[in-house]
Backbone bond lengths (Angstrom), bond angles and torsions (degrees), N, CA, C in turn:
res aa  C-N    CA-C-N  psi(-1)  N-CA   C-N-CA  omega(-1)  CA-C   N-CA-C  phi
1 X - - - 1.407 - - 1.517 112.87 -
2 X 1.255 117.39 131.98 1.482 121.70 -177.57 1.587 108.25 -90.88
3 X 1.330 113.98 151.42 1.495 118.89 176.21 1.491 112.64 -67.74
4 X 1.332 119.95 161.28 1.452 122.77 177.64 1.525 111.30 -91.22
5 X 1.314 117.27 -9.07 1.501 122.05 -178.30 1.505 108.52 -132.79
6 X 1.358 115.40 135.83 1.432 121.05 175.37 1.530 108.99 -126.29
7 X 1.267 118.84 155.03 1.543 126.34 175.18 1.535 104.46 -132.70
8 X 1.255 124.32 120.45 1.462 128.48 167.38 1.461 113.45 -132.31
9 X 1.300 115.54 149.41 1.412 125.12 175.22 1.494 110.09 -76.30
10 X 1.368 117.01 123.29 1.529 117.41 174.31 1.579 103.25 -111.58
11 X 1.390 111.93 150.73 1.402 118.13 176.69 1.588 105.20 -109.37
12 X 1.356 112.14 122.25 1.450 117.56 178.81 1.654 104.66 -96.88
13 X 1.243 115.14 122.79 1.465 123.09 -178.75 1.510 109.01 -109.92
14 X 1.386 114.27 112.98 1.430 122.59 -175.99 1.579 111.57 -95.56
15 X 1.361 113.94 124.45 1.448 117.84 178.09 1.517 107.69 -145.24
16 X 1.346 115.38 171.21 1.459 122.09 -178.16 1.527 110.26 -111.04
17 X 1.308 119.15 140.98 1.447 121.22 175.82 1.557 106.95 -79.29
18 X 1.379 112.93 176.45 1.445 116.97 174.64 1.508 119.47 -58.37
19 X 1.372 110.97 -28.29 1.463 117.36 178.55 1.509 112.61 -99.87
20 X 1.310 117.29 23.26 1.450 129.26 168.83 1.603 111.22 71.46
21 X 1.333 119.06 22.58 1.470 122.52 176.08 1.520 104.98 -87.46
22 X 1.311 112.49 150.55 1.466 118.90 172.95 1.459 114.83 -73.03
23 X 1.308 117.41 131.90 1.512 121.90 173.29 1.521 103.93 -120.64
24 X 1.378 114.76 131.93 1.399 117.55 173.69 1.481 111.39 -122.51
25 X 1.280 116.22 113.50 1.526 119.57 178.11 1.472 105.67 -94.58
26 X 1.292 116.10 155.77 1.475 123.20 178.83 1.505 108.79 -140.15
27 X 1.373 111.33 136.22 1.508 116.90 174.60 1.487 106.99 -140.93
28 X 1.347 115.05 164.35 1.445 123.26 -178.75 1.552 108.18 -119.62
29 X 1.358 115.25 109.92 1.507 116.02 -172.05 1.550 113.91 -62.71
30 X 1.370 116.02 -23.77 1.417 117.57 176.85 1.560 115.49 -82.93
31 X 1.303 113.54 -9.67 1.498 118.48 -176.97 1.441 111.28 -128.75
32 X 1.329 121.85 80.30 1.452 125.51 178.73 1.528 110.08 -48.85
33 X 1.324 116.68 133.78 1.432 119.39 -178.96 1.548 119.12 90.26
34 X 1.300 113.62 -11.28 1.442 118.23 179.36 1.549 103.92 -95.85
35 X 1.365 108.90 102.68 1.473 120.11 -175.76 1.602 115.08 -130.71
36 X 1.203 119.37 158.76 1.491 119.54 168.37 1.462 108.94 -164.45
37 X 1.338 117.76 -171.91 1.454 120.99 178.78 1.540 107.89 -160.67
38 X 1.341 114.27 166.21 1.454 120.42 176.48 1.494 109.54 -157.19
39 X 1.314 113.46 177.93 1.444 118.36 -178.79 1.572 113.20 -108.37
40 X 1.299 117.21 -4.38 1.513 120.42 170.24 1.534 104.86 -151.32
41 X 1.333 116.67 168.21 1.467 118.49 -177.29 1.447 112.08 -62.48
42 X 1.312 117.88 -49.43 1.521 118.03 179.32 1.454 115.47 -55.61
43 X 1.323 118.77 -41.88 1.480 123.13 179.19 1.553 107.62 -68.05
44 X 1.341 117.66 -40.23 1.518 121.20 -177.28 1.520 108.77 -67.16
45 X 1.342 122.02 -37.71 1.428 124.21 172.55 1.465 111.64 -52.90
46 X 1.340 116.89 -49.28 1.488 119.77 -176.68 1.490 111.17 -66.90
47 X 1.430 114.56 -38.59 1.422 116.84 179.07 1.579 111.00 -66.72
48 X 1.327 116.24 -38.65 1.446 121.87 177.91 1.578 111.15 -61.81
49 X 1.288 117.81 -39.08 1.450 123.34 176.96 1.522 109.40 -65.22
50 X 1.312 117.69 -42.14 1.496 120.64 179.58 1.546 111.43 -66.93
51 X 1.369 114.22 -43.29 1.427 117.34 -177.71 1.513 109.99 -68.34
52 X 1.341 119.10 -39.55 1.465 122.21 175.69 1.578 112.37 -62.25
53 X 1.265 116.71 -46.13 1.512 122.40 175.26 1.478 109.52 -54.26
54 X 1.324 117.72 -55.78 1.502 121.93 -179.45 1.526 113.19 -57.01
55 X 1.284 113.53 -44.30 1.513 119.29 -176.63 1.501 107.85 -66.09
56 X 1.324 119.84 -48.04 1.443 123.93 -177.19 1.589 110.61 -69.46
57 X 1.263 114.43 -32.34 1.535 117.73 175.30 1.497 110.80 -64.33
58 X 1.369 113.20 -45.99 1.432 119.41 177.27 1.590 114.92 -59.95
59 X 1.323 112.28 -37.91 1.402 116.37 176.29 1.521 112.89 -67.74
60 X 1.326 113.34 -45.31 1.526 117.09 174.95 1.491 112.31 -58.41
61 X 1.321 118.36 -45.73 1.458 120.85 -179.70 1.508 112.51 -58.85
62 X 1.329 113.23 -33.94 1.564 118.29 -177.77 1.504 109.65 -87.05
63 X 1.364 118.73 -3.71 1.446 118.23 177.55 1.559 112.34 80.45
64 X 1.343 116.92 13.03 1.462 120.86 -178.45 1.448 111.01 -74.34
65 X 1.388 118.20 153.26 1.353 122.68 173.61 1.489 111.42 -79.51
66 X 1.343 115.66 133.50 1.455 123.62 -177.17 1.640 104.49 -84.50
67 X 1.288 116.99 127.22 1.432 116.07 -177.46 1.509 113.30 -72.04
68 X 1.304 119.56 157.41 1.463 122.70 175.96 1.563 103.26 -76.49
69 X 1.363 113.85 132.12 1.434 115.65 179.06 1.519 113.82 -65.59
70 X 1.331 117.62 137.76 1.462 125.10 176.23 1.527 109.97 -60.63
71 X 1.285 116.10 155.32 1.406 122.03 172.28 1.581 105.83 -81.30
72 X 1.341 115.86 143.23 1.519 116.08 -174.89 1.488 110.86 -66.30
73 X 1.368 122.85 -21.27 1.513 121.82 176.16 1.508 111.97 -69.16
74 X 1.325 117.41 -20.99 1.463 122.98 179.22 1.490 111.94 -87.12
75 X 1.267 125.33 -11.07 1.477 126.25 -174.82 1.566 109.54 -99.13
76 X 1.339 111.86 128.27 1.440 118.22 -178.95 1.499 105.36 -95.64
77 X 1.378 115.66 146.39 1.419 120.41 176.28 1.597 108.99 -153.04
78 X 1.354 113.15 158.86 1.469 119.28 -175.17 1.547 107.65 -83.81
79 X 1.421 113.93 173.61 1.435 124.17 179.09 1.488 111.28 -61.05
80 X 1.364 122.45 -33.54 1.450 122.08 179.71 1.539 114.07 -89.56
81 X 1.410 115.75 12.54 1.429 122.43 176.49 1.416 113.92 -115.98
82 X 1.390 114.16 145.69 1.469 119.90 -176.95 1.580 104.79 -130.47
83 X 1.311 118.32 125.42 1.473 121.81 174.36 1.486 109.83 -77.05
84 X 1.330 114.20 140.28 1.451 120.63 -177.57 1.556 107.35 -139.56
85 X 1.248 120.12 135.78 1.490 124.39 174.83 1.508 107.93 -82.75
86 X 1.383 117.24 122.20 1.433 126.04 178.64 1.547 108.79 -109.33
87 X 1.277 114.89 124.60 1.482 119.92 178.06 1.528 109.15 -114.28
88 X 1.336 111.26 134.78 1.553 116.58 177.51 1.577 108.39 -129.43
89 X 1.252 113.50 140.50 1.462 123.73 174.18 1.514 108.76 -97.11
90 X 1.203 121.53 114.88 1.482 123.06 -170.71 1.566 114.05 -86.38
91 X 1.323 113.27 -28.11 1.551 115.60 -174.78 1.618 111.38 -55.65
92 X 1.356 116.05 -50.52 1.529 116.37 177.83 1.525 109.76 -65.82
93 X 1.342 118.14 -38.78 1.473 122.63 -178.36 1.569 110.53 -63.85
94 X 1.305 118.75 -42.90 1.462 124.80 178.16 1.524 107.60 -65.70
95 X 1.333 123.88 -44.68 1.431 123.74 171.09 1.448 116.95 -56.35
96 X 1.326 116.55 -43.67 1.512 119.53 176.14 1.435 111.37 -60.92
97 X 1.405 117.07 -43.19 1.478 118.48 -178.57 1.470 112.72 -69.34
98 X 1.360 116.49 -33.75 1.447 118.82 -179.73 1.498 113.36 -72.44
99 X 1.308 120.68 -23.63 1.415 122.98 -179.11 1.489 111.46 -95.11
100 X 1.324 118.17 2.32 1.418 121.61 178.33 1.514 112.37 -68.40
101 X 1.278 118.94 135.11 1.415 121.51 -178.49 1.577 110.29 -87.61
102 X 1.299 117.01 137.56 1.443 124.36 176.08 1.546 109.79 -118.44
103 X 1.272 112.08 150.30 1.519 120.11 -177.69 1.452 108.97 -87.21
104 X 1.349 121.38 130.72 1.424 126.01 173.36 1.506 111.85 -115.10
105 X 1.286 119.47 140.77 1.460 121.34 176.69 1.529 106.65 -103.83
106 X 1.301 118.05 130.11 1.391 120.82 176.04 1.549 113.73 -139.89
107 X 1.285 114.43 171.76 1.508 117.64 -177.65 1.450 109.92 -127.05
108 X 1.383 116.12 136.91 1.366 122.23 174.48 1.546 106.74 -134.82
109 X 1.343 117.02 157.47 1.469 118.58 174.93 1.524 117.47 -58.75
110 X 1.237 123.27 141.94 1.407 125.86 -175.40 1.491 113.73 -55.58
111 X 1.328 115.25 -42.46 1.587 120.28 176.81 1.486 112.41 -58.40
112 X 1.386 116.42 -41.00 1.440 120.82 175.93 1.506 115.48 -63.22
113 X 1.386 111.10 -44.25 1.520 116.05 176.43 1.472 110.86 -62.59
114 X 1.367 120.55 -43.69 1.517 120.65 177.72 1.535 112.20 -60.14
115 X 1.312 116.03 -45.81 1.489 120.11 -176.31 1.612 109.72 -65.87
116 X 1.326 117.44 -37.76 1.440 121.31 179.30 1.552 111.62 -70.81
117 X 1.337 117.08 -42.43 1.422 120.65 174.64 1.520 114.24 -60.55
118 X 1.285 113.77 -38.36 1.472 116.91 176.26 1.482 114.83 -68.11
119 X 1.302 118.48 -21.91 1.409 121.33 175.55 1.628 111.63 -97.65
120 X 1.321 115.37 7.16 1.440 123.72 178.44 1.553 110.28 54.63
121 X 1.275 115.18 48.62 1.487 121.29 178.93 1.475 111.23 -86.13
122 X 1.339 115.00 131.31 1.508 120.39 176.11 1.524 112.15 -79.29
123 X 1.293 116.59 103.49 1.499 122.64 -172.89 1.523 109.91 -57.41
124 X 1.296 120.55 -39.76 1.435 126.49 -177.65 1.490 110.16 -60.91
125 X 1.385 113.42 -47.50 1.524 121.49 -179.98 1.477 111.75 -61.83
126 X 1.376 116.03 -42.53 1.483 118.17 -179.48 1.477 110.35 -66.05
127 X 1.349 117.24 -43.90 1.475 116.79 178.02 1.478 114.52 -61.16
128 X 1.319 115.74 -39.69 1.480 116.95 -178.27 1.542 107.83 -70.86
129 X 1.273 122.79 -41.32 1.433 125.17 176.83 1.556 109.65 -58.21
130 X 1.295 114.85 -44.43 1.463 117.52 -176.27 1.517 111.04 -68.19
131 X 1.359 114.22 -42.51 1.532 114.59 -179.96 1.509 111.74 -66.16
132 X 1.300 116.45 -37.82 1.535 119.79 177.91 1.482 107.42 -65.78
133 X 1.230 126.32 -40.19 1.475 130.95 178.49 1.526 107.39 -61.55
134 X 1.272 120.60 -48.28 1.408 125.73 -178.90 1.567 111.22 -65.09
135 X 1.340 113.75 -45.32 1.472 117.42 -177.22 1.497 114.16 -71.37
136 X 1.325 118.40 -25.34 1.440 122.94 -177.05 1.566 110.16 -86.98
137 X 1.292 117.92 -5.49 1.514 121.26 179.79 1.506 111.38 -101.81
């Protein structure tokens, strides 16, 4: 069972673009591949929370072990980088991800499709009802 709340150190890397706009990259030293960016600190914090939630949700879904977060004193960073503690609450994020609809492609005989369309049947509703019936038996 995974916890409902995580805290990880994110490193905010401040740079300038060619047209002198701020670019803020963010990465998590304890979670390779968990990265994001933003155009101001507030926006980047929100993007970091989303990236962290998605990354951890993927790890949980795959049954991966979530690493213990490093202590900030053990993390090295450059002068243009600032460490920031990012906290995410997974319970509402998991619920959001579990209620997300996905598209399924299926095949039925043409005669059945014609008859169902003539009756204005909602194919998605019928499939959901049928699956729920089968799963509850």
